[in-house]
Each structure stands twice: as structure tokens, then as C-alpha cells.
matplotlib code that plots the C-alpha trace (Angstrom):
import matplotlib.pyplot as plt

x = [3.0, 5.1, 3.3, 2.1, 4.4, 3.2, 2.4, 0.7, -1.1, -2.2, -3.3, -5.4, -7.1, -7.8, -9.4, -11.1, -12.5, -13.8, -15.8, -17.1, -18.2, -16.6, -14.0, -11.7, -10.1, -7.7, -6.0, -8.2, -11.2, -13.5, -14.8, -18.1, -19.2, -19.4, -22.7, -22.3, -20.6, -22.2, -21.5, -21.3, -19.0, -16.8, -16.8, -15.6, -12.9, -11.4, -11.9, -9.9, -7.1, -6.9, -6.9, -4.2, -2.3, -2.5, -3.7, -6.4, -8.2, -11.6, -14.6, -14.3, -10.8, -12.3, -14.9, -12.4, -10.1, -11.8, -9.8, -8.3, -4.9, -5.9, -6.6, -3.4, -1.2, -2.8, -2.2, 1.1, 2.2, 0.7, 2.6, 5.8, 5.2]
y = [5.8, 7.8, 9.9, 8.3, 9.4, 11.8, 9.6, 7.1, 9.5, 11.1, 7.8, 7.0, 10.1, 9.9, 6.4, 7.6, 10.6, 7.9, 5.9, 8.8, 10.6, 13.4, 15.6, 15.8, 14.1, 15.9, 14.9, 16.7, 15.4, 13.6, 10.3, 10.2, 13.4, 12.3, 12.0, 8.7, 7.2, 4.2, 0.2, -0.4, 2.2, 1.1, -2.3, -0.8, 0.9, -2.8, -4.2, -1.2, -1.6, -5.1, -5.0, -1.6, -2.3, -5.5, -4.4, -5.6, -3.9, -4.8, -2.9, -1.8, -0.6, 1.8, 2.9, 4.0, 6.4, 9.8, 11.5, 10.6, 10.8, 8.3, 5.9, 6.5, 6.5, 3.0, 2.0, 2.8, 1.3, -2.0, -1.7, -1.4, -4.5]
z = [4.8, 2.3, -0.4, -3.7, -6.6, -8.9, -11.9, -9.9, -7.9, -11.4, -12.9, -10.1, -10.0, -13.5, -13.0, -10.1, -12.1, -14.8, -12.4, -10.6, -13.3, -12.7, -14.5, -12.2, -9.1, -6.8, -3.9, -1.1, -2.5, -0.4, -1.9, -0.1, -1.4, -5.1, -6.4, -7.8, -4.7, -3.4, -2.8, -6.7, -7.4, -4.3, -6.0, -9.3, -7.9, -6.3, -9.7, -11.3, -8.5, -9.0, -12.6, -13.2, -10.5, -9.1, -5.8, -3.5, -1.1, 0.6, 0.4, 4.2, 3.4, 0.7, 2.9, 5.7, 3.2, 3.2, 0.5, -3.0, -1.7, 1.0, -1.5, -3.7, -0.8, 0.1, -3.3, -3.9, -0.2, -1.5, -5.0, -3.3, -0.8]

ax = plt.figure().add_subplot(projection="3d")
ax.plot(x, y, z, "-o")
ax.set_aspect("equal")
plt.show()
């Protein structure tokens, strides 16, 4: 899998920061380490990905992703298909 483009990554990170109530999200941030990481947050991320990018992942897919960059790469991979 190729890395996500900078524009897509920046947009995803900004949207994740809003959902996770963080000042900033970087590629290496571990998603499960955020204070607001829970099943409702995963659902919010799924809804955001569908609305913003037309990308449909499952909750299990998102829970398997450790870092923000893994999520961004998966989104970009789905966008390309």
C-alpha cells in the first residue's frame, strides 16, 4: 500500500483531531491512546469517512489500525479503487 497523499492525510488528521478533541493529530499518533477513543468514537470516524470520502470501513477495520497514518493510508487506498 502506498502512503496517502499529503493533502488527504492533512485533511484526515484535522478531522480526526476534531473527533478526538485533540489539538493536533500526527502520522505516528496511536489512536487507542487518545482519551476519547471508544466505540462511539470509532462510529464517528466511520461516519466521517463515509460522508467526507465515500469510504466504507468496518469498526473492526478501524480497531485493527494502530496509528493515524494506517487509517489515512487505508482511506487513500479505498479512494483509489
